[in-house]
N, C-alpha and C positions, 0 to 999 in steps of 0.2 A: 285323334285317338285312333291313332288309328293304326296299325299293324294289319294285316290281313285279318279275315273274319275267323273267329274261333269255330272249329268244327265240333259237332255233337259227338257223343260217344258212339263207338261201334257197338257190336253185340254179337249175339249168336247168329248162325246162318238163317236166312230168311225163309223159315218154314211157313210163316204167315203169308208170304208172297204167293205161295202155291196153294195154300189150303190143303196140303197133303200131309197126313199124320206120320210121315216117315222122314228121317233125316236124309238130306241130299248127300249121298255117299260117294258119287262117282268122280274120279278124275277123268279127263278126256281119254287118256290112253286105256284106262280100265274099261271105259264104256265101249270103246272100239273093239277091245279084245272080246268082251262079252257078246257084242253083236255078231262077231264072226264065229263065236263058239257054239251058240245055240241055234236051233232050227227056226223056221218061220213061226211067228207067235200064234198064228191061226191053229197050229198043232198043239198049243198048250191048253186049249179049252178043255175044261173038265167040269162035270156036273157037281155042284155042291148042294148042301142041305138048305132048308128054308132060312131066309134072312132073319136077323134078330131085330132089336128095337130100331126105330127110325129117328134120325135127327135131321132137321131141315138144314139146307145149305148155309143159311144165315147163322143158325146156332152152332153148326160145325165150325164155321169160320171163326166165330167169336171165341169158341172154346180153345181152338188151337192157336189163335193169335195171342191169347193170354200167355202162352208159353214162350213167346219171343218178344223182346223189346227192340229188336233191330229195326233200322229204318226200312220202310216199305218202298223207298224210292229206288232201290237198286236190286236187280236180280243178282244173287250171289252164288258162286259155286261153293262147294263144300270146302271146309277147312281141314277135312280128314286126310290123313296121310296113310298110304298103304302100309308103310313101315312104322306107323305111329301107335297111338293108344289102342288098346284092345277094345275100348268102347266104340271106336270108329272102325266098323267092320268093312273090309275091302269088298268092292263089287265083285272082284274076281272070285270071292268065296261063294257068291250066290250061284244057285243052280236052278234048274227048272222047278224042282220040287219046292225050293224055298220061295221062289216068286209066286208059285201057285198057293203056297201056304199063306203068304202075306195077303194075297188077293182074296183068298177065301175069307179070312178074318175081316177084311175091309168090306166085302160084299155082305157078309152076314149082318154086320152092324150098320150097313148103309152109311158108312162114314166117308162119304165123298160127295161132291156137289151134284145136285139134281139127280139123285138116285131114283130109279123107276120102281114100279110094282112088279116087274118081271125079274125073277131070280136069275134066269140065264143071262139076260141083258146086263144085270148088275155085275155078274161074274166077269163078263167081257170088259165092262167099264173099269172094274177094279184092277184087272190085269194091266190096263193101260196106265192107270194112275200109279200103280206100283212101279212101272217102268219110268214114269216121270220122276218119282221119288228117288230112283236110283240113277238118274242122270241119262237114261237111254231115250233121249227126246225123239230122235228119228224113228225109232221102233214104236214109240208111243203114238207118234203122228200116223204112221202106217196102220197101226191097229185101230185108231179112231176112224181113219179114213175108210177102212174096210167096213166098219159098222155103219158109217154114214151112207155108204153105197146102198145098204139094205134099208136104212131108215134115215132119210136126209134131214129130218128135223129133230133128231135125238139131241136134246139140249145138252145133256151132260157130255156127250162126245164132242159137240161143237165147242163147248166151254173148255174141255180138257185139251183139245187140239190147239185152241188159242193160247192156253197156258204153256203148252209145249213149245210153240213157236216163240213165245216170249222168253222162255228159259234157254232156248238155243243161242240167244244173244242179240240184243237190240243194236249192236254195232252194225249189223247187217240190216239195212232198211227193209229188205224183202221180208225178213222175219217179223219186223215190227209191223209192217203193213198187213201181213197175214194174221198176226195176233189181234190187231185192232179190228180187222174185218170179222173174225170169228166172234169176238166179244160183242161187237155191234149186232151181229145176228142173234146172239143170245138175248140181248136187251130187247130186240124187236119181238122175240118170242116170249120172253119172260121179263116184262118191264118193271116188275115190283121187287126185284132182288138187289138189295144195296151192295152186296159183295161183288157183283159183276161191274157195277159202276166204279167201285173202288179199284178193282183189278185193272179196268181200262185206264183209270187215272194213273195207276202205277206204271203203265207202259207209256202213257202220254208224257208224263213229267220228265223222264230222262231224255226225251226227244226235244225238249224245250217248248212243248205245247202246254205251257203252264195254265193259261186261261181255260183251255178245254178240260184239263185235269181238275182244276178248281170247280168247274161246272159239274163234273161228274161226282166229285166228293160232296158237293152241296146237295145234289140229288140223292145221294146215298144217305146223307144225314136227314133229309126230309122223310125218307122211307123208314129209317130206323136209326135214330141218334145213338151214338156210342162214344165212349171215351177215346177209343182207338181212332174213329173217324175224325173227331175234332182235333186229335193230335196230328193226324196225317194232313188234314187241311191246314192246320196252323203251320206245319212244317213248310208247306208250299208257299203260304203267305210270307213266311220268314225268308225263304229263298228269293221271293219277289221284292224283298225289302219293305213290305207293308207290315211294319213291326207292331203297330197298334192293333190291327185286325188279327194278326197272328197271336198277340197276347190274349185277346178275347177268346180265341179258340183254345189255347192251352189252358186258360182259366176254366172254361167250360169242361174240358177234358178232365181236369183235376177235380172239379166238383162231382163228376160222375165216378171217378176212381182216383182218390187222393194219393194212392201209393204208386206213383209213376215217376221215378227219378229222371227219366229222359224228358218227359213233359215239363217237369220242374226246371230242369237245366235249360230247356228252350225258352221257358217263361223268363228265366233270368237273362238269357241272351237278348230277348226282345227289349228288356230294360237297358242292357249294356249298350246296344247299338243305338239307342235313343239318348245316350248320355246319362241315364238315370242309374248311376253307379251304386249308390247305397241300396237301392231296391234290388239291383242285380245281385249284390253280395248276399242279401237275405235269402233270395231264391236259391243261389248256389249252395248256401249253408243248409237249406231245407232239403235239397236234393241229396246232400251228404248224410243227412239224418236218415233218409230212406235207404241209401246205399252207401255204406261206410267206405267201400273200396272203389268208389266212382272216380276214376282217374281224370276224366274230362271235366268233372265238376271242380276238382282241385285245381286243374289247369286254368279253367275259366275264372275261378276265384282269385288265383294268383294274378291273372291279367287285369281283373277289375281293381284289385288293390294297387297294382302297378299304375293304372290310369289315375287312381286317386292320389298317387305320389307316396303311398305307404310302402316303402321298400322292405321293411322287416316283415310285415304281414304277407307281402307278395312272395318273398323268399321262402317263408314257412310253407305256404300253400304249394308252390312249385316243388319244394323238397318232399312234401307228403306224396305228391303225384309220382315222383321218381322213386320213392321208397316202395311204392306199389309196383312200379315197372321202371327199372333203371334205364330201359331202352326206349322209353316213350319219346319219339323224335320231336313231336310238336312241343312238348314241355321243355326239352333240351334247347330247342330253338328259341322259344319265348323267354326262357330264363336267361339264356345267353344274351339276347338283345336287351333285356332289362339291365343285366350287369354291365353291358357296354355303355348304356345311357346313364348308368349310375357312376361311371368312371372306373369301374373295376375290370380293367381290360384283361388282366391275367386270368381271372376267374371266368370271364366271358369266353376267352379262347378255349378253355378246357371243355366248355359245353359245346362250342361249335365243332371242335375236333371229334368229340364223342358222337355228335350228330352225323358227321361225315363218315365215321366208321360204320354207322348203321345205314346211312343213305348217301353213298358217295356222290350222287348227282343232285343233291339238295342245293339249289342255287342260293337260297337265302343264307344257309349256314356257310357256304363257300364264299359268298360275297363278304359276309360279316367277319369271317376268319381273315380274309385278305385285308379288310379295313382295320381290324384290331391290330394286326401285325404292323401296318403302315403307321397307325397312330402312335405305336410304341417305338417307331424308328427301325423296325425289322423289315426293310424294304425288299430284300430278296425273297423271303417267304411270302410277303404280302403280294408282290406282283405275280408270283407263281400261282397263288390262289385266284387272283383276278383273271389271269389268262385262262384258267379252267372255266370260269364263268363265261368268258368271251367265246369259248369254243361251243357253247350250247346255243347255237343259232336257232331261232324259232323256225318251225316248219312253215311252208307256204300257207298263208291264211291264218296262221296262229299268231296271237297277240304276244308281243315281247313282254317278258316280266320286268317289273321295276328295276330289279338287280341288273338285268342285261342292259337296260337303257342307261344305267348309271355307271357301269363298270369301266367303260372306255374313258370316261372323264376322270374317274378315280385313278386309273392307271397312268394317264398322262400327267395328272397333278402329282402323283406319287413320284414319277420320274423327275419332275421339276424340283420337288422338295429334296430328293436324294442328291441331285446335282448341286444344291445350295446348302447342304448340311453344314459345311464349315466356312461358308462365306459370311463375313460380318453382316448382320441384319441391316445395318445402315447403308449398305452399298447396293441394294437391289430393291425392286418393288414388284410385287406379284401383279398388281393391277396394270402396270405398264408392260411387264414381260410377257404375260400370257396373251395369245392372239385374241382380238376382239370378238370374232365370231365364235371362238371356243368358249369364251366367258359368257356370251349371250345365250348360246345353246345350253350350256351347263346350268346356268341360273334358272332357265325356263324349263329344264328337264326335257329337252327335245331329243329325238333320236340323233345319234352321232353321224350326221350327214353334213359335213363341212367341206365346202369346195376348196381345193388347193391347200388343204391342211398339211403342215409339215410336222411330223411326230417329234416329241421330245426325245433327246438322245437316250439310249438305253442305259442301264445301270453301269457305272464305271467302277471297275474292280478295286481301284486304289481308294475309293471312298467306302469305308467300312460302315456296317450297321451301328446303330446306337447301342451302347452297352448299359446294363443296369447299374445304377449308382446307389449304394447304400446311403441311407440318411446320415449315418454316423460319419461317412466319408467327407461330408461338408463341414466347413469350419463352424464353430458355435454361433457366430453372428449370422451366417447364412442359414443355419438351422432355425434361428429365431425369425429371420426374414420369411422362411417358408411357413412357419407356424402362424405368424401374423397374417400372411396372405390367405391361409386356409380360413382363418376367422373372418377376415374382411369379405371373402367370397361368399361365405355362408350367410352374410347379411343381405345378399342380393336375391336369396331364394324366395320364389313366389310360394305362398301357402294357399294354393289354388288347385283343384282337380286338374290333372293333365300335366303337371309339372313335377317330374321326378327329381329329387335332389341328385346332383351330379358333382361328386367331389373333385373330379378332374377340372370341370368348368369352374368350380369354386376357387381352386388354387390358381388357375390361369387368370381369372378376372381379379382375384385378390392381388396377384403380382402386377397386373395391369394397373390397378388402382394406385399401388405404391409407385410404380414407374411414372404414372401421370403426375402424382404429387411431386415427385422429384424433378420432373421435367418442367412443370409449371413454376416451381420455386426458382429454378435456374433462370427461366425466362424473365420472371419478375425482377431477378437480380441482374438483368441485362446480359445474361450469358446466351450464347448461340447454341444450336443443336445440330447434330449431324443426321440428316435424313435423306434417303434416296441418293446417296453419293455426293451430297452437297452440305456445306456448313452454312447455316443461316439462322435468322430469328424464327422461332417457332410460330406457326400459324394454327388456326383452330383445327384444321384437318389433321395436322401432325399430332395434335393431342388425341384425337379420335383414332388415328392410325396406330397409336400404341396399343389401345384396347383391341382394335381389329386384328393386329398381329397375334395377340395371345388367343383371341377367340378362334381364329383360323386354325391354329395348330392344335388346339384342344380337341377338335373334332374335324378331321380333314374330309369327312363325308359331306359337309355342308359348304357350299360355295359362298363365302362371305366376301362380297365384291361391291365396290363402289359403282352405283348405277350410272353416274355421269361419266364414267370411264368406258362405258359400253360403246359399240359402234354407233356412228351418227344415225344410221337408218333405224336402229333400235330405239334411240332416244326420240327421234321424230315421231315414231308411232306410239311412244309411251310405254313405260314398263310398269306393270300393275303388281302391287302387293295386295293379294286378295285373301280375305278370310270369310269363310262361311260360318255364320252364326246359327242359322237353321237351314238344313237342306233336306227337303222332304220331311221325314219324321225324326231326323237326327239333329239333336241339339248339341252345340259346342259348349260343353260345361265350363271351359276356360273363361268364357266371356259372359256367363250368366249374370254376374253382378252388374253388368252395364246395359242389360236389355231395357230396364225401366228408364234409364237416363236417355238412351237412344230413342226409345218409344216416345218419350215426352218431347224430344226435339222434333221428331217426325210429325207429331200432332200439331205443334206450333207452325211448322212449315206448310202443312195441309191447310190450316186456317188462312195463312197468308196467301196461298195459291188460290183458294176459292174466293177470298175477299177480292182478288184482282180479276179473276176469270169467271166467277159464278156468284156475284153478289146477292142475287135473288135466293139462291139456295144455301146461303151461308148459315142461316139459323138452323136448317135441317142438318147440315154438316156438323155444326157446333154441338147439337144435341146428340148426334151419333158418336162424336168423339168422346163425350162424357162417359160413354159405355165401353170405351176401349181400355182394356187392362192388360192385354197381351197382344203379341204380333198378329195372331190369327184373327183378332177382332177387327183388324183393318180391312179385311177382305170385302165386306159389304160396302165400305166407304169408297173403295177403289171403283165400284160400279157407278158412282155418282157422276162421273165424267167419262166420256168416251175415250179421252186421251190417256186415262189412267186405268182403264178397264183391265188390261193385261198386266199392269204393274207400273211402278214409278220409281224414280230415283230422287234422292234428296242430297244436296251438297252442303257440307259444313263450311264455315268460314273462319279464317284465322286472322285476327286483327294485327296490324303492323304496329310496332313500337317506333320504328324509324320514321314512318310517314303516317302521322295520326289521321284516322278516318279511312285509311286504305285497308283492304282486306285481301287475303290470299285464299285460294281454294284449299280446303282441308281434305277430308276424305268423303267418299261417295257412299251413301246407303242405298241399297237396292232391295226392293220387295217385289217379287213376282209370284204368281200362283192363282189357282182358281178354287181351291178348297183346302180345308184343314188336312194336313198330311201331305200336301203337294205344294209346299211353299219354299221359296228360296229367299232367305233373309241374309244379306251379306254386306260387308264393307270392304272398300278397297281404296288405295291411294295410287294415283297415276303420276308417275315420275316422268314428266316431259322436260325438254331442255329449257323452255320458257319458265315453267314453274320452279325448276331447280335454281335458275338464276335469281329469281325473286327471293327465294328463301336464303340463298347464299349471301345476297346483299344484306339481308336482315341479320344473319349470323355474323357476317364480317363486321358490321357496325357494333354489335354486342361484344364481340371478341376484342375489338379495339378499345372499347370502354373498359372491359374487364382487365386487359393488360395494363392500362393506365392506372386504374384504381388498385390493381395488384401491386404495382411498383410503389404506390403511395403507402399501401398497407405494410410493405416490408419495412418501411421507415417509421410508420406510426400505427400501432395496433389499436386504434380507437374503435369503440364499439360500433359507431355509425359507419365507419369504413368497412368493417367486417360484414355488417348487415347488407350494405350495398353490394359488396362482392358476392355474397351468397345469392342475392336476388338476380344478379347478372348471370351467374353460373346456371341457375335454374331456368332463367328466361332463354338463354342460349340453347339449352338442351330441350326446352319446350318446342322451339322451332325445328330442331333436329328430329324430334319424335314425329312432328306433323309432316315433315318432309319425307321421312322414311327413306334415306338415301342409300341404304344397303340392301342387298338381295336377301340376307339372312342376318339374324343376331343383333338387330338395331337396339332392342330393348336393354339387354344386359351390357352391351358396349356403352350405351349412353349413361347407364346408371353407374358403371365403374368410373366414367369420366366425372360424373357429379361428385362421387365420393372422393376421388383423387384430387380434384380441383378444390373442393371444400377443405380437404386436409392441408393443401398448400396455403389456404387462407387462415389456417389455425383452428379449424373446426372439424370435428369427427362425427360421423353418423353413428349413433349408438342404438337407434330404434329400428326394429325390423319392419319390413313392408307388411301392412295389415292383411289378415286373412281375406282372400277374395279380391284383393286389389292388384291391378297390373299397372305399372308405372307408365308404360307407353299409352295405354287407354285412358289413364287419368289425364295425360297431356292432350290426347286427341279429343277428349270430350269436355275439356275445360273451356270456358268461354274466352279465356285469354291467358297470357303468361303470368299475370299477377295472381289470378285465381289458382293456376297450377302451382306456383311457388308457395302459396298459402297452404294448399292441400298437402304438398310434399313435406313441408316443414312441420306439419302437424304430427307426422309419425316419425320423422327423422331423429327427433330428440337430440339436436346438435349440442355438443359440449366441447370444451377446449381440448385440443389434441395433447396426447401424452408427449412429454419431452423426449422419451426414449425412441420415438419414431425417427428423430434426427440422427441417431447413432446407427440406424440400419444401413447396411451396405447398398451401393447403387445397383438397382435392378438391371439396368442396361449394361453395366460393366460386368456384373456377376454372370449374366446369361447373354453373352454378345452374339451367339450364333443359334441357328435352328437346333443343332445337336444339343447344346446346353439347355435350351428351352424344353426339349423333349425329355431330357434326362431328369430335370427337376419335376416335370409333370408325372414321370413314371415312378419316382421314388416314393416309398411308403413312409408316411409320417404319422402313423397311428398313435405313437407315443406323444405327439403334440397335445393330445387330449389330457395327458398327465401333467403337462407343463403349464405354467401360468402365462396366459396370453396377455400381451401388452394392451390392456384396456383400463383406463383410469376414469 
């Protein structure tokens, strides 16, 4: 779930950060002009009347912080423009009289921190605070310094000078160090003022000194709890990815002051980042009740719905954000990415282009623009956008963005695809053609540092981009083929959080299903196939390669590659398919349905382990395991043995059908951690050469049986033969799932093969995958192939195939090239919904 983290809303200028009751009006140029225009500030001193009522620094801070909901984490310059609104008055219009007038009012009311009982001193202090408020930080520092020469422990002057150093800019470490020094002096002189600890935290946090900032905020809360302090501390915990503790602070803040839309937004984000999407949605909605025009709440709500897979609700939320501000770049970016992953590439492009009009150097929008163009076959525009991303080299010491890391691979792959647009698909093979090290680095998302790499040829002018094809331009039987494919593809959709319906993937995998069906039928009728430039009998990999071909072109961003075709060095080390189920406080909601099953397996393996290595303590372990109901409950049991104190791994086993009694390594479950909130709970499959050969032997044997029984089935459609073929298909795919032989896309590729092969046997899947179920995890957690077959058949609702499928045109002959594949994926077939799909 991931995308980058959603940012909170911005807000008004940070008046709260200075505790000065004046808007920060100055631009740098205006401040410089005023400094040169007026005489030394010591000449501005003028006697004023007696001070008015007195407010403590803490009360003053609380009062003025209530006027601004902006983050306290950043010192911000004014948004005022000299030529802008009349409400934003230019510093240039200020004169000595006006400064003194403002200072007089400030002094009379003692409305600045640490006011004294001396009227003259207060007047001097007020002048300096007015200068800070107007952006004249150097003048304010000189004024405070003059006062401190006379009275070295004048707390308000020390405090004000620290604020002025901070406002000068924390990018200069000297300013930051001086600001911290001054505030620390104030704390040593006046240790019971929470606002000073809070101000010091505000300077520490952007310097990356988060633990010190948290300590200061905790001290401030101990001195005087407030909604603002809890909100600020919660924000720092949030930045530190301690979402559970952050949630507690935002909750306390809201209990003290329930009308805080930003705190409510952040509360929702603490749910969102822990995978608790429904709770996040409720919080975002509550924030919108408090602030109806809260753009970031609408944006966050849209992203939460997108993660749930609710495209319509996500679209509505993003649209509401853009109605409030059509130039909101983050919303345009997120909406565009959602549209891309929904298969709506044209609409996605519009959002990315608008994003780039507003932010020409936005790498995410530039990358996604290039990707969208390439996916639609517009290679010239796509590679132009990719090149712009490549030019954004990270600065020395700066971490490269994910887009920068990926873009060189995408460009090379785009060039390869363009060169093969019109080559028959049967005459080349991506896994063979692309260099081994290129594939290895791409699949592992490594930096593009490949020795002796020879770039793909540039775009060749005689090869034109793919043109848009109207649905009506296809013959009626091809239109029917497309509509049937759309329906079949929708049957593969997971009804689980984290899986957004993608109509482009649906069509691609629906066409893959039909092509598999047709190819398997030909094979069972003793026909040969043309694959990789050779005519021969079809093997099981050829069957999967049909689905691989369609999955690749549906989304060229993802490297769908056979792992056994990687370089030998990579295979010897093992290629890991890794999934985090829990990382820290982040729960992967996609796999929540399987936590209990995996936990039950772990408990069984722990008993076996302690029975062999700790028989005396077995009873104690057994009693402890009875209390284990969630992953965190395993932490105390890990301490029972020194070897498992820091964590442990558990391996699943996959029983062989070919060699009874033999078992293969399945996937590895890893649990590490020392406390709740600091756990890594993950699963991975390690694809080594030896493991691959064992699984291949199993699949080879099953495919041989399947082909033999399929040929019998062609001649005699007896119920027993159909049932046997069905079980062989599901068993074969059971081993494929447990092998995980592809770098991406194994799940949908295997399911399309299941559906296509079953259709070849005369059976059609009419039932949808149940809510919360993932077919690959059903296979990986099943005790054997027979159990998986039983589970899968329970929802497939197999029925006899419609005779009309036989009249559909050949998929491989209708779409023989990459160009024709992209054309059919691009074409709009919305009116298919109005047609009667072939389902009997």
